C-alpha positions as CSV (number, residue, x, y, z in Angstrom):
1,M,18.5,-42.5,-35.1
2,R,16.7,-39.8,-37.1
3,L,13.8,-38.1,-35.3
4,E,11.1,-36.0,-37.0
5,G,8.2,-34.2,-35.5
6,L,6.7,-30.9,-34.4
7,L,8.6,-28.6,-32.2
8,A,5.9,-27.1,-29.9
9,P,5.6,-25.3,-26.6
10,P,5.1,-27.5,-23.6
11,F,1.6,-28.3,-22.6
12,A,-0.2,-25.9,-20.3
13,G,-0.3,-26.4,-16.5
14,G,-2.4,-29.1,-15.0
15,I,-4.1,-29.5,-11.6
16,A,-1.0,-30.5,-9.6
17,R,2.1,-28.4,-9.6
18,A,4.5,-30.7,-7.7
19,A,8.2,-30.6,-7.9
20,P,10.0,-33.2,-10.0
21,A,10.7,-36.4,-8.0
22,V,13.5,-38.8,-8.5
23,Q,12.4,-42.5,-8.5
24,A,14.2,-45.3,-6.8
25,H,15.8,-46.5,-10.1
26,G,17.0,-43.0,-11.0
27,D,14.1,-41.9,-13.4
28,L,12.7,-38.4,-13.0
29,L,9.0,-38.2,-12.5
30,V,7.3,-34.9,-13.5
31,I,3.7,-33.9,-13.4
32,K,4.1,-30.8,-15.5
33,V,6.8,-30.0,-18.1
34,D,8.3,-26.8,-16.9
35,P,11.7,-26.2,-18.5
36,A,13.0,-23.9,-15.7
37,V,12.1,-26.4,-13.0
38,L,13.4,-29.3,-14.9
39,S,16.7,-27.5,-15.6
40,A,17.1,-26.8,-11.9
41,A,16.3,-30.4,-11.0
42,L,18.7,-31.8,-13.5
43,G,21.4,-29.3,-12.7
44,L,21.8,-28.0,-16.2
45,A,23.9,-24.9,-16.7
46,P,22.2,-23.6,-19.9
47,P,18.5,-24.1,-19.2
48,L,16.3,-26.3,-21.3
49,A,14.6,-24.6,-24.3
50,P,10.9,-24.0,-23.7
51,R,10.0,-26.5,-26.5
52,V,8.8,-30.1,-26.7
53,L,9.5,-32.4,-29.7
54,R,6.3,-34.1,-30.6
55,L,7.3,-37.1,-32.6
56,D,6.0,-37.8,-36.0
57,P,3.2,-40.5,-35.9
58,A,4.8,-42.3,-38.9
59,L,7.9,-43.1,-36.9
60,P,8.0,-46.8,-35.8
61,L,9.1,-46.2,-32.3
62,G,7.2,-45.1,-29.2
63,H,3.5,-45.1,-28.5
64,V,0.6,-44.2,-30.8
65,R,0.4,-40.4,-31.2
66,D,-0.8,-37.6,-33.4
67,L,0.4,-34.1,-34.1
68,D,-2.7,-32.1,-33.1
69,V,-1.3,-28.7,-32.3
70,L,-4.0,-27.9,-29.7
71,P,-5.5,-31.2,-28.7
72,N,-7.4,-29.9,-25.7
73,T,-9.4,-27.1,-27.5
74,L,-12.7,-27.1,-29.1
75,P,-13.3,-26.4,-32.8
76,P,-15.0,-23.1,-33.6
77,E,-18.3,-24.9,-34.4
78,R,-18.5,-26.2,-30.8
79,H,-17.8,-22.7,-29.5
80,L,-20.6,-21.4,-31.6
81,G,-22.9,-24.2,-30.4
82,Y,-22.1,-23.5,-26.7
83,A,-22.7,-19.8,-27.3
84,V,-26.1,-20.4,-28.9
85,Q,-27.0,-22.8,-26.1
86,W,-26.1,-20.4,-23.3
87,F,-27.7,-17.4,-24.9
88,G,-30.8,-19.5,-25.5
89,L,-30.8,-20.5,-21.8
90,A,-30.4,-16.8,-20.8
91,A,-33.3,-15.8,-23.1
92,A,-35.5,-18.5,-21.6
93,V,-34.7,-17.4,-18.1
94,L,-35.4,-13.7,-19.0
95,I,-38.7,-14.6,-20.6
96,T,-39.7,-16.7,-17.6
97,A,-38.8,-13.9,-15.2
98,L,-40.8,-11.3,-17.2
99,L,-43.8,-13.6,-17.4
100,L,-43.8,-14.3,-13.7
101,G,-43.2,-10.7,-12.9
102,L,-46.1,-9.6,-15.0
103,R,-48.3,-12.3,-13.4
104,K,-47.4,-11.0,-9.9
105,L,-48.1,-7.4,-10.9
106,R,-51.6,-8.4,-12.2
107,S,-52.5,-10.3,-9.1
108,A,-51.2,-7.5,-6.8
109,R,-53.2,-4.8,-8.6
110,P,-56.5,-3.9,-6.8
111,R,-59.4,-4.9,-8.9
112,S,-62.2,-2.5,-9.4
113,P,-65.7,-3.9,-8.8
114,Q,-67.3,-4.7,-12.1
115,G,-70.9,-4.5,-12.9
116,R,-71.7,-2.2,-10.0
117,N,-73.0,1.3,-10.6
118,S,-71.2,3.9,-8.6
119,P,-73.4,6.4,-6.8
């Protein structure tokens, strides 16, 4: 069988970092693909290469897949959108704090009597 695809580094770590577990029927269950841990669990003398073959979506075997290089990242437009959103929020908080601070200063300032003639 001829396989084609993209040779990529394994996916980054997830939430759980459990050791590989052997199931009752002999399959190896892993939460995270860590070549060093897998090599030790399988007893391989030369360790596994730190690469994963991501199969070509056009191949008729396996499940539906794509070859996005970084599927869990945001495009630059979304980063810019979030940056504008957070800077806008920061500006709104700053303006609100300044307005409330100025209001407090005005109300705390002693008022001089108006319309009275001083002797």
